[in-house]
C-alpha positions in Angstrom: 44.4 27.6 33.7 42.9 26.0 30.2 39.3 26.3 29.4 37.0 24.7 27.0 36.1 25.8 24.1 32.4 27.2 24.7 30.2 27.4 21.5 26.3 28.5 21.9 24.1 27.3 20.0 20.6 28.3 19.3 17.9 25.4 18.8 13.6 26.2 17.8 11.7 23.4 19.0 8.0 23.3 18.4 5.8 21.4 21.2 2.0 20.0 21.5 0.6 21.7 24.7 -1.3 18.6 26.1 -5.0 19.2 24.9 -3.8 20.0 21.5 -2.0 17.3 21.5 -5.7 15.2 23.0 -7.7 17.8 20.0 -5.5 16.4 17.2 -5.4 12.6 18.2 -9.4 12.3 18.8 -9.7 13.7 15.7 -7.4 11.9 13.3 -8.4 8.4 14.6 -11.5 6.0 13.5 -15.0 6.2 14.4 -14.6 3.1 16.2 -10.8 4.3 17.4 -13.0 7.4 18.6 -15.6 5.2 20.3 -13.3 3.3 22.6 -11.4 6.6 23.8 -14.2 8.5 25.1 -15.3 5.2 26.5 -12.6 4.4 28.4 -12.4 7.7 30.0 -16.1 7.8 31.1 -14.8 4.7 33.2 -12.0 5.8 34.4 -12.4 9.9 34.5 -15.0 10.9 37.9 -16.0 13.3 36.8 -17.3 13.0 32.9 -20.8 11.8 32.4 -22.0 9.4 29.6 -25.3 11.7 28.4 -26.0 9.3 24.9 -28.6 7.7 26.8 -30.5 11.7 26.9 -30.3 11.9 23.1 -33.6 11.4 21.2 -33.8 8.6 18.6 -33.5 9.1 15.1 -34.5 6.6 12.4 -31.8 8.3 10.6 -28.5 7.2 12.6 -29.5 4.0 13.9 -25.5 4.3 14.9 -25.2 0.1 13.6 -22.2 -0.9 11.5 -22.2 -0.5 8.0 -20.3 -2.8 5.3 -18.1 -0.9 3.7 -18.8 -1.2 -0.4 -22.6 -2.0 -0.6 -24.4 -1.2 -2.9 -26.7 1.1 -1.1 -25.0 2.0 2.7 -27.7 4.1 3.2 -31.4 3.4 4.3 -34.7 4.5 1.5 -35.5 6.5 4.8 -33.0 9.1 3.9 -34.6 11.5 1.9 -37.1 11.8 4.2 -35.8 13.2 6.8 -36.3 16.4 9.0 -35.2 19.2 6.8 -33.5 21.0 9.9 -29.7 18.7 8.8 -27.8 21.5 7.7 -27.5 21.8 4.1 -23.9 21.4 2.2 -22.7 24.5 1.5 -23.6 26.2 3.8 -21.3 28.7 5.4 -19.3 28.0 8.6 -22.0 30.0 10.4 -24.9 28.3 8.9 -23.8 24.7 8.7 -21.3 23.6 10.9 -22.2 25.9 14.1 -25.9 24.4 14.0 -25.0 21.2 13.6 -23.1 20.6 16.4 -24.6 20.0 18.5 -25.0 21.8 22.3 -23.2 24.3 23.3 -19.8 24.4 25.9 -21.4 25.9 28.4 -25.0 23.0 27.7 -21.4 21.0 29.1 -20.3 22.8 31.5 -22.5 25.1 32.7 -19.8 26.4 35.8 -17.2 27.0 33.4 -19.6 28.3 30.0 -17.2 31.5 31.3 -14.0 29.7 30.0 -14.8 29.0 26.3 -15.6 31.4 24.0 -19.5 32.0 22.9 -18.8 31.3 19.4 -16.1 28.4 19.7 -13.1 28.6 16.5 -11.1 25.6 16.9 -8.1 24.2 18.8 -6.7 23.8 14.9 -4.9 27.1 13.9 -5.2 28.1 10.7 -3.3 29.8 7.6 -4.8 33.0 9.0 -3.8 33.5 4.7 -0.2 33.0 4.8 -0.2 29.8 3.5 3.0 29.5 5.6 3.7 25.9 6.3 4.5 25.7 9.9 1.4 27.7 11.5 -0.2 24.4 11.7 1.1 22.5 15.3 -0.2 19.3 13.8 2.2 19.3 11.4 4.8 18.0 13.5 2.4 14.9 14.9 3.3 11.8 13.1 0.6 9.9 10.8 0.9 6.5 9.5 2.9 6.8 5.6 1.2 4.5 2.6 3.8 2.5 1.1 4.8 3.8 -1.2 5.9 7.1 1.0 7.7 4.3 3.2 9.1 3.1 0.2 10.6 6.5 -1.5 11.7 7.6 2.1 14.0 4.5 2.1 15.3 5.3 -1.1 16.2 8.7 -0.3 18.8 7.0 2.3 20.2 5.4 -0.5 23.6 7.0 -2.5 22.4 6.9 -6.0 22.8 8.7 -8.7 19.7 10.4 -10.2 19.3 8.5 -13.2 19.2 5.2 -11.2 17.2 7.0 -8.1 14.2 8.2 -10.7 14.4 4.4 -12.4 13.9 3.1 -9.2 11.2 5.7 -8.4 9.2 4.6 -11.3 9.6 0.9 -9.7 8.4 1.6 -6.7 5.4 3.6 -8.0 4.6 0.9 -10.0 3.5 -1.2 -7.5 0.2 -2.3 -6.7 -1.4 -3.1 -3.2 -0.3 -6.3 -2.0 3.5 -5.1 -3.4 4.2 -6.8 -6.6 5.2 -5.3 -10.1 2.3 -6.0 -12.4 3.5 -3.7 -15.8 6.7 -4.9 -17.9 9.9 -3.2 -17.2 10.6 -1.4 -20.2 6.5 -0.7 -20.4 7.6 1.6 -16.7 8.9 4.8 -17.5 7.0 6.3 -20.6 7.3 9.1 -22.3 9.5 9.9 -19.4 12.4 11.4 -21.3 15.1 9.3 -20.1 18.8 10.5 -23.0 19.7 7.4 -23.5 16.9 5.3 -23.0 17.1 2.7 -19.8 18.3 -0.8 -21.0 17.4 -3.9 -19.3 20.5 -4.4 -17.5 19.6 -0.7 -15.7 16.1 -1.9 -14.9 17.3 -5.2 -13.1 19.8 -3.4 -11.4 17.4 -1.0 -10.0 14.5 -3.6 -9.6 16.8 -5.5 -7.7 17.8 -2.7 -5.3 14.1 -2.3 -4.2 13.4 -5.6 -3.8 16.4 -5.9 -1.1 14.8 -3.0 0.9 13.1 -3.5 4.0 9.9 -5.1 3.4 11.4 -8.9 1.7 8.8 -9.9 -0.7 8.6 -6.6 -2.9 8.3 -5.8 -6.4 7.8 -9.2 -7.0 7.1 -10.0 -11.2 4.6 -13.7 -9.8 3.7 -15.6 -6.5 7.0 -17.2 -7.0 10.0 -14.7 -6.9 7.9 -13.6 -3.6 8.7 -16.1 -1.7 12.3 -17.4 -2.8 12.9 -13.4 -1.9 11.0 -13.9 1.4 13.4 -17.2 1.8 16.2 -15.3 0.8 18.9 -15.2 3.5 17.6 -17.2 6.2 19.2 -19.7 8.0 15.8 -22.2 9.8 15.5 -25.6 9.5 13.8 -26.3 5.5 15.2 -23.2 4.3 16.8 -24.5 1.4 14.1 -27.6 0.7 11.9 -24.8 0.5 13.2 -22.5 -2.0 13.4 -25.7 -3.9 9.4 -26.1 -3.9 9.3 -23.0 -4.5 11.1 -22.3 -7.4 10.6 -26.1 -8.9 7.4 -27.7 -7.1 4.9 -24.6 -6.1 2.0 -26.1 -8.0 2.0 -29.1 -6.8 2.4 -27.5 -3.5 -0.4 -26.1 -4.2 -2.4 -29.3 -4.8 -1.2 -30.3 -1.0 0.1 -33.1 -3.1 2.8 -34.3 -0.3 3.3 -37.4 -1.4 4.3 -36.9 -5.2 6.3 -33.9 -3.3 8.5 -36.5 -1.5 9.0 -38.3 -4.2 9.8 -36.0 -6.9 12.8 -34.1 -4.1 13.4 -37.7 -2.3 14.0 -36.3 1.6 11.7 -37.4 4.5 8.4 -36.6 5.7 9.9 -34.8 8.5 12.0 -32.9 6.3 9.6 -31.6 3.9 6.7 -31.3 6.8 9.3 -28.4 8.3 9.8 -26.5 4.5 6.1 -26.5 3.8 5.5 -25.5 7.1 8.2 -22.2 6.7 6.9 -21.5 3.3 3.0 -21.8 4.6 4.2 -19.0 6.9 5.4 -16.7 4.1 3.5 -13.2 3.4 2.4 -13.3 -0.4 1.3 -10.0 -0.8 3.7 -8.4 1.5 2.1 -4.7 0.6 -1.2 -5.6 2.2 0.4 -4.4 5.7 1.8 -1.8 5.0 -1.5 -0.5 2.6 -4.4 1.5 4.5 -6.9 -1.2 4.3 -10.6 -0.5 4.9 -12.2 -2.6 7.3 -15.0 -5.1 6.7 -17.1 -2.8 9.4 -17.1 0.2 9.9 -19.3 3.2 11.9 -19.6 6.2 9.8 -19.2 9.4 10.4 -21.8 11.2 8.1 -25.0 10.5 6.2 -25.1 12.5 3.1 -28.8 12.7 1.7 -30.7 14.6 -0.4 -33.6 16.9 0.7 -35.6 19.4 -1.6 -33.1 19.3 -4.2 -30.1 19.4 -2.0 -27.8 17.4 -1.3 -27.1 17.1 3.4 -24.0 16.1 5.4 -26.1 14.5 8.8 -23.4 13.9 11.5 -24.0 10.2 13.0 -23.2 11.0 16.7 -26.0 8.6 17.9 -23.5 6.0 17.1 -20.3 7.4 19.1 -20.5 8.2 23.7 -21.5 11.7 23.9 -19.3 13.1 27.2 -20.3 16.2 29.5 -18.6 17.8 32.4 -20.3 15.7 35.4 -21.1 18.9 37.5 -22.8 17.6 41.2 -18.8 15.8 41.2 -17.0 19.5 40.0 -19.3 21.1 43.2 -18.1 19.0 45.5 -14.8 19.1 44.6 -15.0 23.0 44.4 -16.1 22.9 48.3 -13.6 20.3 49.5 -10.6 20.3 52.0 -8.3 18.8 51.4 -4.4 19.0 51.8 -3.2 17.5 48.1 -6.2 18.6 44.9 -3.7 17.9 42.3 -4.4 14.9 41.3 -7.9 15.6 41.6 -7.4 19.1 39.9 -5.8 16.8 36.9 -8.7 14.6 36.1 -11.3 17.6 36.2 -9.0 19.9 33.3 -8.6 16.4 32.0 -12.0 16.1 31.4 -12.8 19.7 30.5 -10.0 19.0 27.4 -12.3 16.2 26.7 -15.5 17.7 26.3 -13.9 20.7 24.8 -12.8 18.2 22.2 -15.1 16.0 21.2 -17.2 18.5 20.4 -14.3 20.1 18.0 -13.7 16.8 16.4 -18.0 16.7 15.2 -17.2 19.7 13.6 -14.5 19.4 12.3 -15.3 16.1 10.3 -19.2 18.1 9.9 -17.2 20.8 7.9 -15.3 19.0 6.4 -17.5 16.6 5.5 -19.2 19.7 3.4 -17.2 21.3 1.6 -16.5 17.4 0.0 -20.3 16.9 -0.8 -20.8 20.8 -2.3 -17.8 20.0 -4.5 -18.5 16.4 -5.6 -21.9 17.3 -6.4 -21.7 15.8 -10.1 -20.9 12.8 -7.8 -24.3 11.6 -6.2 -26.2 12.6 -9.0 -24.4 10.7 -11.3 -22.1 8.7 -10.3 -18.3 7.0 -10.5 -16.9 8.6 -13.7 -18.8 12.6 -12.2 -15.8 12.6 -9.4 -14.2 15.4 -10.1 -10.5 16.6 -8.7 -10.1 17.2 -5.8 -7.4 18.1 -3.7 -7.0 18.7 0.3 -5.0 22.2 0.0 -8.9 23.0 -2.1 -10.5 22.4 0.9 -8.5 23.5 3.4 -8.7 27.1 1.9 -11.8 27.4 1.6 -12.3 26.0 5.7 -9.3 28.6 6.6 -7.5 25.2 7.9 -4.2 23.4 7.4 -3.7 21.0 4.8 -3.0 18.4 7.8 -6.0 18.8 9.6 -8.0 18.4 6.9 -6.1 15.3 6.2 -5.7 14.1 9.9 -10.3 14.8 9.1 -10.4 12.3 6.2 -8.3 10.0 7.5 -10.5 6.9 8.5 -13.9 8.6 8.0 -17.1 7.4 6.3 -19.6 8.4 4.9 -22.9 7.0 3.6 -24.4 7.9 1.2 -27.1 6.8 -1.9 -24.3 5.5 -4.0 -23.0 3.2 -0.8 -20.3 3.5 2.1 -17.2 5.5 1.4 -14.3 6.8 2.6 -13.4 10.6 2.4 -10.2 10.0 0.8 -11.9 7.9 -2.0 -13.3 12.0 -3.1 -10.0 13.2 -3.1 -8.8 12.2 -6.4 -5.8 13.6 -8.5 -6.4 15.7 -11.9 -5.6 14.2 -15.3 -5.6 16.7 -18.2 -8.0 15.9 -21.6 -7.9 16.4 -24.8 -10.2 19.3 -24.7 -7.9 21.3 -21.8 -10.1 20.9 -19.7 -9.7 17.6 -16.1 -10.9 14.6 -15.1 -9.8 12.8 -12.0 -8.3 9.6 -11.4 -10.8 8.1 -10.4 -13.3 8.7 -13.5 -11.0 7.3 -15.2 -10.5 3.9 -13.4 -14.7 4.1 -13.6 -14.4 4.3 -17.5 -12.3 1.6 -18.1 -13.8 -0.8 -15.8 -17.1 0.4 -17.7 -15.6 -0.5 -21.5 -14.6 -4.1 -19.7 -17.5 -4.2 -18.3 -19.1 -4.0 -22.2 -16.2 -6.0 -24.0 -17.3 -9.1 -25.5 -15.5 -11.8 -23.7 -14.6 -13.9 -26.8 -12.3 -11.1 -27.8 -11.7 -8.4 -24.4 -9.9 -5.6 -24.9 -6.1 -5.2 -24.3 -4.3 -2.3 -22.5 -3.2 -0.7 -26.2 -7.1 -1.0 -27.4 -8.5 0.5 -23.6 -6.0 3.7 -24.4 -7.3 4.2 -27.7 -10.9 4.2 -26.5 -9.7 6.8 -23.8 -8.2 9.1 -26.7 -11.5 9.0 -28.6 -13.3 10.5 -25.4 -11.2 12.8 -25.1 -8.7 11.6 -22.4 -5.1 11.2 -23.2 -2.9 8.9 -20.2 -0.3 6.2 -21.3 -0.3 2.6 -22.1 1.1 1.9 -18.4 -1.3 4.5 -16.9 -4.2 2.0 -18.0 -2.6 -1.3 -16.7 -1.8 0.0 -13.4 -5.8 1.0 -13.4 -6.2 -2.0 -14.5 -4.7 -3.4 -12.0 -5.5 -1.0 -9.1 -8.8 -2.5 -9.8 -8.3 -6.2 -9.5 -8.6 -6.8 -13.6 -7.4 -9.4 -14.9 -5.1 -8.4 -18.6 -6.7 -8.9 -21.5 -5.9 -13.0 -22.3 -6.8 -14.0 -19.1 -10.2 -12.2 -19.8 -11.2 -14.2 -22.8 -13.9 -16.8 -22.3 
């Protein structure tokens, strides 16, 4: 008798409990998504009731969507609100716990004993160990940015270190539309390649990036972007569409169909098919993978100044509030039915939702307070005073995991006297200054905009001049960095700004 070889394998697997899955899911939702999810739960779970109508009216928080990027996203009455709201900089016990509203016992008196007196939260903390594996939310998927997506795909290619670095430089230089606006020879800057990459190496790296999963990326202009998307397609009219894009794109832009037909020498039906194919292409392929803010958002918090201190007020009035429907819970407890499992599951899910909704408010509140505490100069002086801030800094201060802070800042908005801003706007990487200090990349972009706004239209400032002006102010950055930031702000090059 022969025995098959047996092998014992141990595998460690982490699984999120259903309650924690719901908690993390609610935290990373935007205000609109959160409202939809809670309203759906209120409509489908008999053990939940909506208490939004029971809340007193608040003139500060009207609950209406606000436009993103408005010059002034907060009402004038913001500075006249009652002083009962928490102040930024208060401790977690004095700030977040007081503004969290009703306790868990208020939502579900029957089950008050199940909740601790001071709810510490469902999100695991690092407990001072700094270990990355302590937070179970670390395994929850998130939407990667365009750069993350491409770098991840780049990692699947078998390349030497030099070629991989060249491709990474190209990916890093792409703007939000997916275009490469910076000349290839200027991408490396002072990276210290030895020897310097020649044009052939750069073109090979460019072709690699252009051949990745997203057609049309890394094009230098619209014509190249459309041609990249037409390559390899077999639809009717593909060859004619390629000819039009390559030689007659301007005429197509003028909608000169008669002129196109005469130049190309094709029939009207073939021309119509080719033009329809071209119009179906994406002129900005990077936008589909870049997290763009909606035109209107429901803010999560309001920031105002009261008695020389900045404070954060949560926007609870704009979102539904759920609590346990005590009457139904009591009836179910006394009912005698054969199969209690489905209703018991509904009751358990209602308890989880009540608890996780309150935890979402508390976590967002605490993160917003930590941001305002560290960016007070921004609220006083504007964009140029925005200091460098990392997620880790807020996470350590609040004793949270960095991934929890990341989810608490994604798609969350605050209304301030200076406009409406996403939480992520206040997290900017650090750039060194000549004096040994640091400034944020957002502050550098603001300085570049100020210099361009103040320039002489007849003699606009080139990127080299902008770099020199920044250096004169003690901010030393590469010229390609200035070019990249100018492109991110949708500011044209100097030759196109000349009047």
